SEBARO-535530 format. One record per residue (C-alpha): residue number from 1; residue in three letters; x negated, y, z negated. Coordinates in steps of 0.02 Angstrom, whole numbers. Layout:
BEGIN
<pos: NUM code: ALA X: X Y: Y Z: Z>
...
//
This chain:
BEGIN
<pos: 1 code: UNK X: -3964 Y: 854 Z: -1436>
<pos: 2 code: UNK X: -3862 Y: 694 Z: -1436>
<pos: 3 code: UNK X: -3973 Y: 540 Z: -1406>
<pos: 4 code: UNK X: -3831 Y: 412 Z: -1421>
<pos: 5 code: UNK X: -3750 Y: 402 Z: -1246>
<pos: 6 code: UNK X: -3762 Y: 227 Z: -1177>
<pos: 7 code: UNK X: -3798 Y: 288 Z: -1001>
<pos: 8 code: UNK X: -3963 Y: 360 Z: -1062>
<pos: 9 code: UNK X: -3921 Y: 542 Z: -1025>
<pos: 10 code: UNK X: -3960 Y: 683 Z: -1143>
<pos: 11 code: UNK X: -3806 Y: 779 Z: -1199>
<pos: 12 code: UNK X: -3801 Y: 957 Z: -1266>
<pos: 13 code: UNK X: -3673 Y: 966 Z: -1406>
<pos: 14 code: UNK X: -3623 Y: 1098 Z: -1533>
<pos: 15 code: UNK X: -3564 Y: 1083 Z: -1713>
<pos: 16 code: UNK X: -3547 Y: 1218 Z: -1844>
<pos: 17 code: UNK X: -3606 Y: 1096 Z: -1979>
<pos: 18 code: UNK X: -3785 Y: 1042 Z: -2007>
<pos: 19 code: UNK X: -3829 Y: 858 Z: -2016>
<pos: 20 code: UNK X: -3993 Y: 812 Z: -2100>
<pos: 21 code: UNK X: -4005 Y: 639 Z: -2022>
<pos: 22 code: UNK X: -3973 Y: 694 Z: -1842>
<pos: 23 code: UNK X: -4132 Y: 609 Z: -1782>
<pos: 24 code: UNK X: -4075 Y: 438 Z: -1842>
<pos: 25 code: UNK X: -3962 Y: 317 Z: -1749>
<pos: 26 code: UNK X: -3867 Y: 243 Z: -1895>
<pos: 27 code: UNK X: -3677 Y: 240 Z: -1908>
<pos: 28 code: UNK X: -3672 Y: 409 Z: -1998>
<pos: 29 code: UNK X: -3771 Y: 491 Z: -1857>
<pos: 30 code: UNK X: -3666 Y: 411 Z: -1722>
<pos: 31 code: UNK X: -3504 Y: 467 Z: -1806>
<pos: 32 code: UNK X: -3575 Y: 643 Z: -1826>
<pos: 33 code: UNK X: -3619 Y: 654 Z: -1643>
<pos: 34 code: UNK X: -3446 Y: 592 Z: -1595>
<pos: 35 code: UNK X: -3368 Y: 736 Z: -1695>
<pos: 36 code: UNK X: -3465 Y: 867 Z: -1597>
<pos: 37 code: UNK X: -3405 Y: 958 Z: -1442>
<pos: 38 code: UNK X: -3493 Y: 949 Z: -1275>
<pos: 39 code: UNK X: -3570 Y: 1113 Z: -1217>
<pos: 40 code: UNK X: -3458 Y: 1113 Z: -1063>
<pos: 41 code: UNK X: -3305 Y: 1126 Z: -1176>
<pos: 42 code: UNK X: -3357 Y: 1302 Z: -1226>
<pos: 43 code: UNK X: -3342 Y: 1467 Z: -1132>
<pos: 44 code: UNK X: -3460 Y: 1511 Z: -990>
<pos: 45 code: UNK X: -3554 Y: 1641 Z: -1094>
<pos: 46 code: UNK X: -3604 Y: 1516 Z: -1227>
<pos: 47 code: UNK X: -3656 Y: 1389 Z: -1096>
<pos: 48 code: UNK X: -3767 Y: 1519 Z: -1012>
<pos: 49 code: UNK X: -3839 Y: 1574 Z: -1180>
<pos: 50 code: UNK X: -3882 Y: 1399 Z: -1241>
<pos: 51 code: UNK X: -3942 Y: 1340 Z: -1071>
<pos: 52 code: UNK X: -4059 Y: 1489 Z: -1052>
<pos: 53 code: UNK X: -4131 Y: 1465 Z: -1226>
<pos: 54 code: UNK X: -4162 Y: 1280 Z: -1198>
<pos: 55 code: UNK X: -4246 Y: 1313 Z: -1031>
<pos: 56 code: UNK X: -4364 Y: 1444 Z: -1100>
<pos: 57 code: UNK X: -4404 Y: 1352 Z: -1262>
<pos: 58 code: UNK X: -4438 Y: 1186 Z: -1176>
<pos: 59 code: UNK X: -4559 Y: 1261 Z: -1049>
<pos: 60 code: UNK X: -4712 Y: 1340 Z: -1128>
<pos: 61 code: UNK X: -4749 Y: 1464 Z: -989>
<pos: 62 code: UNK X: -4822 Y: 1632 Z: -1041>
<pos: 63 code: UNK X: -4736 Y: 1728 Z: -903>
<pos: 64 code: UNK X: -4546 Y: 1725 Z: -917>
<pos: 65 code: UNK X: -4441 Y: 1791 Z: -773>
<pos: 66 code: UNK X: -4257 Y: 1824 Z: -805>
<pos: 67 code: UNK X: -4130 Y: 1886 Z: -679>
<pos: 68 code: UNK X: -3972 Y: 1963 Z: -754>
<pos: 69 code: UNK X: -3979 Y: 1858 Z: -915>
<pos: 70 code: UNK X: -3828 Y: 1951 Z: -984>
<pos: 71 code: UNK X: -3709 Y: 1870 Z: -859>
<pos: 72 code: UNK X: -3550 Y: 1809 Z: -947>
<pos: 73 code: UNK X: -3617 Y: 1864 Z: -1118>
<pos: 74 code: UNK X: -3522 Y: 1965 Z: -1246>
<pos: 75 code: UNK X: -3621 Y: 2128 Z: -1280>
<pos: 76 code: UNK X: -3678 Y: 2081 Z: -1457>
<pos: 77 code: UNK X: -3738 Y: 1913 Z: -1392>
<pos: 78 code: UNK X: -3833 Y: 2000 Z: -1251>
<pos: 79 code: UNK X: -3922 Y: 2107 Z: -1381>
<pos: 80 code: UNK X: -3964 Y: 1952 Z: -1484>
<pos: 81 code: UNK X: -4034 Y: 1869 Z: -1328>
<pos: 82 code: UNK X: -4142 Y: 2022 Z: -1292>
<pos: 83 code: UNK X: -4213 Y: 2017 Z: -1467>
<pos: 84 code: UNK X: -4249 Y: 1831 Z: -1460>
<pos: 85 code: UNK X: -4331 Y: 1834 Z: -1289>
<pos: 86 code: UNK X: -4442 Y: 1980 Z: -1337>
<pos: 87 code: UNK X: -4498 Y: 1892 Z: -1496>
<pos: 88 code: UNK X: -4529 Y: 1730 Z: -1401>
<pos: 89 code: UNK X: -4637 Y: 1817 Z: -1271>
<pos: 90 code: UNK X: -4736 Y: 1904 Z: -1409>
<pos: 91 code: UNK X: -4764 Y: 1740 Z: -1503>
<pos: 92 code: UNK X: -4833 Y: 1662 Z: -1344>
<pos: 93 code: UNK X: -4939 Y: 1817 Z: -1310>
<pos: 94 code: UNK X: -4852 Y: 1817 Z: -1143>
<pos: 95 code: UNK X: -4746 Y: 1932 Z: -1036>
<pos: 96 code: UNK X: -4558 Y: 1947 Z: -1017>
<pos: 97 code: UNK X: -4503 Y: 2020 Z: -849>
<pos: 98 code: UNK X: -4316 Y: 2053 Z: -836>
<pos: 99 code: UNK X: -4197 Y: 2122 Z: -706>
<pos: 100 code: UNK X: -4044 Y: 2183 Z: -800>
<pos: 101 code: UNK X: -3894 Y: 2298 Z: -796>
<pos: 102 code: UNK X: -3859 Y: 2277 Z: -981>
<pos: 103 code: UNK X: -3895 Y: 2417 Z: -1106>
<pos: 104 code: UNK X: -3861 Y: 2291 Z: -1245>
<pos: 105 code: UNK X: -3996 Y: 2171 Z: -1184>
<pos: 106 code: UNK X: -4117 Y: 2317 Z: -1168>
<pos: 107 code: UNK X: -4074 Y: 2377 Z: -1343>
<pos: 108 code: UNK X: -4110 Y: 2202 Z: -1408>
<pos: 109 code: UNK X: -4283 Y: 2210 Z: -1329>
<pos: 110 code: UNK X: -4313 Y: 2383 Z: -1403>
<pos: 111 code: UNK X: -4259 Y: 2319 Z: -1575>
<pos: 112 code: UNK X: -4409 Y: 2202 Z: -1576>
<pos: 113 code: UNK X: -4547 Y: 2294 Z: -1486>
<pos: 114 code: UNK X: -4607 Y: 2461 Z: -1418>
<pos: 115 code: UNK X: -4733 Y: 2375 Z: -1305>
<pos: 116 code: UNK X: -4609 Y: 2388 Z: -1163>
<pos: 117 code: UNK X: -4611 Y: 2470 Z: -993>
<pos: 118 code: UNK X: -4448 Y: 2520 Z: -911>
<pos: 119 code: UNK X: -4441 Y: 2538 Z: -722>
<pos: 120 code: UNK X: -4278 Y: 2613 Z: -661>
<pos: 121 code: UNK X: -4241 Y: 2565 Z: -481>
<pos: 122 code: UNK X: -4113 Y: 2660 Z: -377>
<pos: 123 code: UNK X: -4055 Y: 2649 Z: -198>
<pos: 124 code: UNK X: -3935 Y: 2770 Z: -113>
<pos: 125 code: UNK X: -3916 Y: 2679 Z: 53>
<pos: 126 code: UNK X: -4063 Y: 2765 Z: 134>
<pos: 127 code: UNK X: -4201 Y: 2782 Z: 5>
<pos: 128 code: UNK X: -4259 Y: 2680 Z: -142>
<pos: 129 code: UNK X: -4340 Y: 2760 Z: -294>
<pos: 130 code: UNK X: -4435 Y: 2698 Z: -446>
<pos: 131 code: UNK X: -4455 Y: 2792 Z: -609>
<pos: 132 code: UNK X: -4562 Y: 2721 Z: -747>
<pos: 133 code: UNK X: -4561 Y: 2747 Z: -935>
<pos: 134 code: UNK X: -4716 Y: 2678 Z: -1022>
<pos: 135 code: UNK X: -4741 Y: 2618 Z: -1200>
<pos: 136 code: UNK X: -4782 Y: 2788 Z: -1274>
<pos: 137 code: UNK X: -4626 Y: 2863 Z: -1197>
<pos: 138 code: UNK X: -4522 Y: 2714 Z: -1252>
<pos: 139 code: UNK X: -4564 Y: 2760 Z: -1433>
<pos: 140 code: UNK X: -4461 Y: 2918 Z: -1408>
<pos: 141 code: UNK X: -4311 Y: 2809 Z: -1370>
<pos: 142 code: UNK X: -4338 Y: 2695 Z: -1520>
<pos: 143 code: UNK X: -4385 Y: 2821 Z: -1655>
<pos: 144 code: UNK X: -4253 Y: 2954 Z: -1619>
<pos: 145 code: UNK X: -4081 Y: 2896 Z: -1682>
<pos: 146 code: UNK X: -3996 Y: 3008 Z: -1554>
<pos: 147 code: UNK X: -4080 Y: 2914 Z: -1413>
<pos: 148 code: UNK X: -4066 Y: 2740 Z: -1487>
<pos: 149 code: UNK X: -3877 Y: 2733 Z: -1468>
<pos: 150 code: UNK X: -3799 Y: 2616 Z: -1340>
<pos: 151 code: UNK X: -3714 Y: 2763 Z: -1253>
<pos: 152 code: UNK X: -3880 Y: 2849 Z: -1218>
<pos: 153 code: UNK X: -3963 Y: 2689 Z: -1160>
<pos: 154 code: UNK X: -3812 Y: 2658 Z: -1047>
<pos: 155 code: UNK X: -3858 Y: 2816 Z: -952>
<pos: 156 code: UNK X: -4007 Y: 2720 Z: -882>
<pos: 157 code: UNK X: -3883 Y: 2618 Z: -781>
<pos: 158 code: UNK X: -3788 Y: 2766 Z: -707>
<pos: 159 code: UNK X: -3832 Y: 2884 Z: -565>
<pos: 160 code: UNK X: -3816 Y: 3036 Z: -678>
<pos: 161 code: UNK X: -3760 Y: 3095 Z: -849>
<pos: 162 code: UNK X: -3680 Y: 3247 Z: -929>
<pos: 163 code: UNK X: -3712 Y: 3291 Z: -1110>
<pos: 164 code: UNK X: -3612 Y: 3411 Z: -1218>
<pos: 165 code: UNK X: -3618 Y: 3471 Z: -1397>
<pos: 166 code: UNK X: -3492 Y: 3359 Z: -1486>
<pos: 167 code: UNK X: -3384 Y: 3205 Z: -1461>
<pos: 168 code: UNK X: -3226 Y: 3308 Z: -1429>
<pos: 169 code: UNK X: -3321 Y: 3400 Z: -1291>
<pos: 170 code: UNK X: -3373 Y: 3236 Z: -1213>
<pos: 171 code: UNK X: -3195 Y: 3167 Z: -1211>
<pos: 172 code: UNK X: -3124 Y: 3329 Z: -1141>
<pos: 173 code: UNK X: -3252 Y: 3348 Z: -1001>
<pos: 174 code: UNK X: -3236 Y: 3164 Z: -954>
<pos: 175 code: UNK X: -3047 Y: 3187 Z: -936>
<pos: 176 code: UNK X: -3069 Y: 3343 Z: -828>
<pos: 177 code: UNK X: -3192 Y: 3248 Z: -718>
<pos: 178 code: UNK X: -3065 Y: 3106 Z: -701>
<pos: 179 code: UNK X: -2932 Y: 3228 Z: -643>
<pos: 180 code: UNK X: -3052 Y: 3310 Z: -521>
<pos: 181 code: UNK X: -3099 Y: 3139 Z: -453>
<pos: 182 code: UNK X: -2919 Y: 3121 Z: -394>
<pos: 183 code: UNK X: -2949 Y: 3276 Z: -289>
<pos: 184 code: UNK X: -3123 Y: 3217 Z: -233>
<pos: 185 code: UNK X: -3208 Y: 3354 Z: -331>
<pos: 186 code: UNK X: -3262 Y: 3246 Z: -477>
<pos: 187 code: UNK X: -3432 Y: 3168 Z: -508>
<pos: 188 code: UNK X: -3448 Y: 2982 Z: -475>
<pos: 189 code: UNK X: -3549 Y: 2857 Z: -577>
<pos: 190 code: UNK X: -3585 Y: 2978 Z: -719>
<pos: 191 code: UNK X: -3610 Y: 2940 Z: -904>
<pos: 192 code: UNK X: -3538 Y: 3070 Z: -1024>
<pos: 193 code: UNK X: -3638 Y: 3090 Z: -1184>
<pos: 194 code: UNK X: -3633 Y: 3202 Z: -1336>
<pos: 195 code: UNK X: -3760 Y: 3260 Z: -1462>
<pos: 196 code: UNK X: -3729 Y: 3324 Z: -1638>
<pos: 197 code: UNK X: -3722 Y: 3509 Z: -1594>
<pos: 198 code: UNK X: -3815 Y: 3624 Z: -1477>
<pos: 199 code: UNK X: -3979 Y: 3603 Z: -1571>
<pos: 200 code: UNK X: -4004 Y: 3422 Z: -1516>
<pos: 201 code: UNK X: -3945 Y: 3420 Z: -1335>
<pos: 202 code: UNK X: -4121 Y: 3448 Z: -1268>
<pos: 203 code: UNK X: -4185 Y: 3299 Z: -1368>
<pos: 204 code: UNK X: -4074 Y: 3189 Z: -1261>
<pos: 205 code: UNK X: -4078 Y: 3266 Z: -1087>
<pos: 206 code: UNK X: -4268 Y: 3287 Z: -1092>
<pos: 207 code: UNK X: -4310 Y: 3100 Z: -1100>
<pos: 208 code: UNK X: -4168 Y: 3053 Z: -981>
<pos: 209 code: UNK X: -4233 Y: 3173 Z: -850>
<pos: 210 code: UNK X: -4406 Y: 3101 Z: -882>
<pos: 211 code: UNK X: -4348 Y: 2934 Z: -813>
<pos: 212 code: UNK X: -4264 Y: 3014 Z: -663>
<pos: 213 code: UNK X: -4084 Y: 3030 Z: -721>
<pos: 214 code: UNK X: -4012 Y: 3201 Z: -674>
<pos: 215 code: UNK X: -3935 Y: 3250 Z: -840>
<pos: 216 code: UNK X: -3832 Y: 3409 Z: -846>
<pos: 217 code: UNK X: -3820 Y: 3499 Z: -1014>
<pos: 218 code: UNK X: -3659 Y: 3592 Z: -1060>
<pos: 219 code: UNK X: -3673 Y: 3725 Z: -1195>
<pos: 220 code: UNK X: -3547 Y: 3841 Z: -1277>
<pos: 221 code: UNK X: -3584 Y: 4024 Z: -1248>
<pos: 222 code: UNK X: -3657 Y: 4049 Z: -1422>
<pos: 223 code: UNK X: -3812 Y: 3956 Z: -1366>
<pos: 224 code: UNK X: -3877 Y: 4125 Z: -1307>
<pos: 225 code: UNK X: -3888 Y: 4186 Z: -1488>
<pos: 226 code: UNK X: -4064 Y: 4198 Z: -1557>
<pos: 227 code: UNK X: -4102 Y: 4047 Z: -1665>
<pos: 228 code: UNK X: -4272 Y: 4000 Z: -1730>
<pos: 229 code: UNK X: -4330 Y: 3819 Z: -1741>
<pos: 230 code: UNK X: -4452 Y: 3834 Z: -1885>
<pos: 231 code: UNK X: -4517 Y: 3656 Z: -1877>
<pos: 232 code: UNK X: -4559 Y: 3673 Z: -1694>
<pos: 233 code: UNK X: -4618 Y: 3854 Z: -1710>
<pos: 234 code: UNK X: -4511 Y: 3913 Z: -1566>
<pos: 235 code: UNK X: -4332 Y: 3966 Z: -1530>
<pos: 236 code: UNK X: -4189 Y: 3855 Z: -1477>
<pos: 237 code: UNK X: -4172 Y: 3941 Z: -1308>
<pos: 238 code: UNK X: -4358 Y: 3924 Z: -1269>
<pos: 239 code: UNK X: -4353 Y: 3740 Z: -1318>
<pos: 240 code: UNK X: -4206 Y: 3712 Z: -1201>
<pos: 241 code: UNK X: -4299 Y: 3796 Z: -1058>
<pos: 242 code: UNK X: -4455 Y: 3695 Z: -1095>
<pos: 243 code: UNK X: -4360 Y: 3529 Z: -1089>
<pos: 244 code: UNK X: -4272 Y: 3588 Z: -929>
<pos: 245 code: UNK X: -4443 Y: 3620 Z: -848>
<pos: 246 code: UNK X: -4409 Y: 3804 Z: -818>
<pos: 247 code: UNK X: -4573 Y: 3883 Z: -754>
<pos: 248 code: UNK X: -4660 Y: 4007 Z: -870>
<pos: 249 code: UNK X: -4621 Y: 4164 Z: -771>
<pos: 250 code: UNK X: -4440 Y: 4112 Z: -752>
<pos: 251 code: UNK X: -4429 Y: 4079 Z: -939>
<pos: 252 code: UNK X: -4476 Y: 4259 Z: -974>
<pos: 253 code: UNK X: -4345 Y: 4322 Z: -852>
<pos: 254 code: UNK X: -4206 Y: 4209 Z: -918>
<pos: 255 code: UNK X: -4247 Y: 4251 Z: -1098>
<pos: 256 code: UNK X: -4238 Y: 4436 Z: -1059>
<pos: 257 code: UNK X: -4067 Y: 4413 Z: -977>
<pos: 258 code: UNK X: -4010 Y: 4308 Z: -1125>
<pos: 259 code: UNK X: -4059 Y: 4443 Z: -1249>
<pos: 260 code: UNK X: -3969 Y: 4576 Z: -1148>
<pos: 261 code: UNK X: -3807 Y: 4474 Z: -1139>
<pos: 262 code: UNK X: -3816 Y: 4432 Z: -1324>
<pos: 263 code: UNK X: -3834 Y: 4617 Z: -1368>
<pos: 264 code: UNK X: -3685 Y: 4666 Z: -1260>
<pos: 265 code: UNK X: -3570 Y: 4529 Z: -1328>
<pos: 266 code: UNK X: -3618 Y: 4568 Z: -1509>
<pos: 267 code: UNK X: -3565 Y: 4748 Z: -1477>
<pos: 268 code: UNK X: -3400 Y: 4691 Z: -1402>
<pos: 269 code: UNK X: -3366 Y: 4582 Z: -1553>
<pos: 270 code: UNK X: -3314 Y: 4737 Z: -1649>
<pos: 271 code: UNK X: -3186 Y: 4782 Z: -1515>
<pos: 272 code: UNK X: -3113 Y: 4610 Z: -1476>
<pos: 273 code: UNK X: -3099 Y: 4438 Z: -1551>
<pos: 274 code: UNK X: -3262 Y: 4341 Z: -1554>
<pos: 275 code: UNK X: -3316 Y: 4341 Z: -1370>
<pos: 276 code: UNK X: -3434 Y: 4196 Z: -1406>
<pos: 277 code: UNK X: -3282 Y: 4087 Z: -1446>
<pos: 278 code: UNK X: -3132 Y: 4146 Z: -1345>
<pos: 279 code: UNK X: -3144 Y: 4276 Z: -1207>
<pos: 280 code: UNK X: -3324 Y: 4247 Z: -1155>
<pos: 281 code: UNK X: -3391 Y: 4359 Z: -1018>
<pos: 282 code: UNK X: -3215 Y: 4400 Z: -957>
<pos: 283 code: UNK X: -3214 Y: 4551 Z: -1073>
<pos: 284 code: UNK X: -3358 Y: 4629 Z: -977>
<pos: 285 code: UNK X: -3341 Y: 4743 Z: -827>
<pos: 286 code: UNK X: -3449 Y: 4822 Z: -694>
<pos: 287 code: UNK X: -3637 Y: 4798 Z: -699>
<pos: 288 code: UNK X: -3628 Y: 4708 Z: -867>
<pos: 289 code: UNK X: -3516 Y: 4572 Z: -797>
<pos: 290 code: UNK X: -3622 Y: 4557 Z: -640>
<pos: 291 code: UNK X: -3778 Y: 4535 Z: -745>
<pos: 292 code: UNK X: -3693 Y: 4405 Z: -855>
<pos: 293 code: UNK X: -3637 Y: 4302 Z: -705>
<pos: 294 code: UNK X: -3812 Y: 4312 Z: -632>
<pos: 295 code: UNK X: -3888 Y: 4245 Z: -794>
<pos: 296 code: UNK X: -3766 Y: 4099 Z: -805>
<pos: 297 code: UNK X: -3797 Y: 4057 Z: -622>
<pos: 298 code: UNK X: -3986 Y: 4062 Z: -643>
<pos: 299 code: UNK X: -3973 Y: 3940 Z: -788>
<pos: 300 code: UNK X: -3872 Y: 3817 Z: -683>
<pos: 301 code: UNK X: -4020 Y: 3800 Z: -563>
<pos: 302 code: UNK X: -4106 Y: 3702 Z: -702>
<pos: 303 code: UNK X: -3954 Y: 3598 Z: -752>
<pos: 304 code: UNK X: -3906 Y: 3711 Z: -898>
<pos: 305 code: UNK X: -3719 Y: 3750 Z: -891>
<pos: 306 code: UNK X: -3650 Y: 3879 Z: -1013>
<pos: 307 code: UNK X: -3461 Y: 3893 Z: -1039>
<pos: 308 code: UNK X: -3417 Y: 4067 Z: -969>
<pos: 309 code: UNK X: -3253 Y: 4076 Z: -1067>
<pos: 310 code: UNK X: -3337 Y: 4049 Z: -1237>
<pos: 311 code: UNK X: -3326 Y: 3877 Z: -1318>
<pos: 312 code: UNK X: -3247 Y: 3713 Z: -1265>
<pos: 313 code: UNK X: -3082 Y: 3760 Z: -1349>
<pos: 314 code: UNK X: -3070 Y: 3915 Z: -1240>
<pos: 315 code: UNK X: -3038 Y: 3806 Z: -1087>
<pos: 316 code: UNK X: -2861 Y: 3768 Z: -1149>
<pos: 317 code: UNK X: -2817 Y: 3952 Z: -1130>
<pos: 318 code: UNK X: -2894 Y: 3952 Z: -957>
<pos: 319 code: UNK X: -2800 Y: 3794 Z: -905>
<pos: 320 code: UNK X: -2637 Y: 3800 Z: -1002>
<pos: 321 code: UNK X: -2620 Y: 3982 Z: -1057>
<pos: 322 code: UNK X: -2611 Y: 3926 Z: -1237>
<pos: 323 code: UNK X: -2726 Y: 3895 Z: -1383>
<pos: 324 code: UNK X: -2722 Y: 3757 Z: -1512>
<pos: 325 code: UNK X: -2780 Y: 3740 Z: -1691>
<pos: 326 code: UNK X: -2963 Y: 3695 Z: -1689>
<pos: 327 code: UNK X: -2954 Y: 3545 Z: -1807>
<pos: 328 code: UNK X: -2834 Y: 3449 Z: -1695>
<pos: 329 code: UNK X: -2877 Y: 3537 Z: -1533>
<pos: 330 code: UNK X: -2929 Y: 3383 Z: -1435>
<pos: 331 code: UNK X: -2768 Y: 3285 Z: -1468>
<pos: 332 code: UNK X: -2660 Y: 3434 Z: -1426>
<pos: 333 code: UNK X: -2750 Y: 3484 Z: -1268>
<pos: 334 code: UNK X: -2752 Y: 3306 Z: -1199>
<pos: 335 code: UNK X: -2566 Y: 3288 Z: -1233>
<pos: 336 code: UNK X: -2532 Y: 3456 Z: -1150>
<pos: 337 code: UNK X: -2635 Y: 3408 Z: -998>
<pos: 338 code: UNK X: -2536 Y: 3246 Z: -984>
<pos: 339 code: UNK X: -2367 Y: 3332 Z: -1004>
<pos: 340 code: UNK X: -2395 Y: 3484 Z: -895>
<pos: 341 code: UNK X: -2514 Y: 3415 Z: -764>
<pos: 342 code: UNK X: -2588 Y: 3587 Z: -729>
<pos: 343 code: UNK X: -2660 Y: 3621 Z: -559>
<pos: 344 code: UNK X: -2849 Y: 3634 Z: -570>
<pos: 345 code: UNK X: -2865 Y: 3725 Z: -405>
<pos: 346 code: UNK X: -2923 Y: 3902 Z: -430>
<pos: 347 code: UNK X: -2969 Y: 3878 Z: -614>
<pos: 348 code: UNK X: -3137 Y: 3923 Z: -688>
<pos: 349 code: UNK X: -3164 Y: 3746 Z: -750>
<pos: 350 code: UNK X: -3151 Y: 3676 Z: -575>
<pos: 351 code: UNK X: -3285 Y: 3799 Z: -518>
<pos: 352 code: UNK X: -3385 Y: 3752 Z: -671>
<pos: 353 code: UNK X: -3382 Y: 3567 Z: -624>
<pos: 354 code: UNK X: -3419 Y: 3606 Z: -442>
<pos: 355 code: UNK X: -3580 Y: 3686 Z: -503>
<pos: 356 code: UNK X: -3625 Y: 3531 Z: -604>
<pos: 357 code: UNK X: -3585 Y: 3416 Z: -457>
<pos: 358 code: UNK X: -3691 Y: 3523 Z: -339>
<pos: 359 code: UNK X: -3841 Y: 3517 Z: -456>
<pos: 360 code: UNK X: -3828 Y: 3329 Z: -488>
<pos: 361 code: UNK X: -3810 Y: 3285 Z: -303>
<pos: 362 code: UNK X: -3948 Y: 3402 Z: -243>
<pos: 363 code: UNK X: -4104 Y: 3297 Z: -206>
<pos: 364 code: UNK X: -4209 Y: 3455 Z: -224>
<pos: 365 code: UNK X: -4133 Y: 3505 Z: -391>
<pos: 366 code: UNK X: -4236 Y: 3605 Z: -513>
<pos: 367 code: UNK X: -4250 Y: 3557 Z: -696>
<pos: 368 code: UNK X: -4347 Y: 3396 Z: -673>
<pos: 369 code: UNK X: -4536 Y: 3406 Z: -654>
<pos: 370 code: UNK X: -4598 Y: 3358 Z: -482>
<pos: 371 code: UNK X: -4702 Y: 3208 Z: -537>
<pos: 372 code: UNK X: -4547 Y: 3133 Z: -616>
<pos: 373 code: UNK X: -4436 Y: 3146 Z: -461>
//
């Protein structure tokens, strides 16, 4: 604060150097203040940041109301502001109430405290909804590294999200959705996420559905293999169904269908290449294929989408009639898509995305418990 202007006005100035005698009015102080820059000489973001801090610090109110405090701020600065405001409110034993569209500001708040309630407000032109996440549920976001990422928190500010097993899956599916959007078959306002393999997808889509975000989960076909989760004393498939809110009786039915399909595909593995990776259920015929399709369709009712052709790499054969080396698959398939511009009409992946779009846009979708809708 510069106290030297002759007109008696207080000036906000910035200088990267400290000055121990800044409260004096001797020649050294006056020369120092002259060397500083006025706040209005800096970018809008810094002006907003400094102005907001001064306003809050100078007024000792215990209830602080902020509307879109991230306006004009660089993301790291928004996160810093969230941390500082949360600490300030805690020091005053007060409350910080914020309307924001910034995942970075929210992450800053979560960095400093778990005593936070998130209310997610949505409006579709006809109806408004509110979904609330209380302090105990917030701890899930802050203690699980998979959920603490900015990408996951960003899903709170989108109408829906889609999560897949790996980063290459996420990039590929986002590109397919972009191409389908050109044909009006894509999904609007969706955040694409990825976990670190099929074993952790449910840890992300469970909490997101809890706060009212329809989150579709995409799995490779090998998710139907029996895998025990020893720490949780259950199987992977049962944990997925639990997080997807599949009713108990339906869990038994789906698990029975899963076991039957697994048995059939394991038998076919001796006759063909690995059906869990390449051909998928296309190698089946008759009643076996009918049963497999029924199982995959039943799973989609709860937002669980299993790749019918095998794994994510198998889509390149479906789209481009060619396969690529797994290690550099993503680069090659994206380049091929750009060069060849394949028609998506009539392809399995288009039908696959239509199923995801239908589930996300269905207000009566299954897979989210009723008290959370």
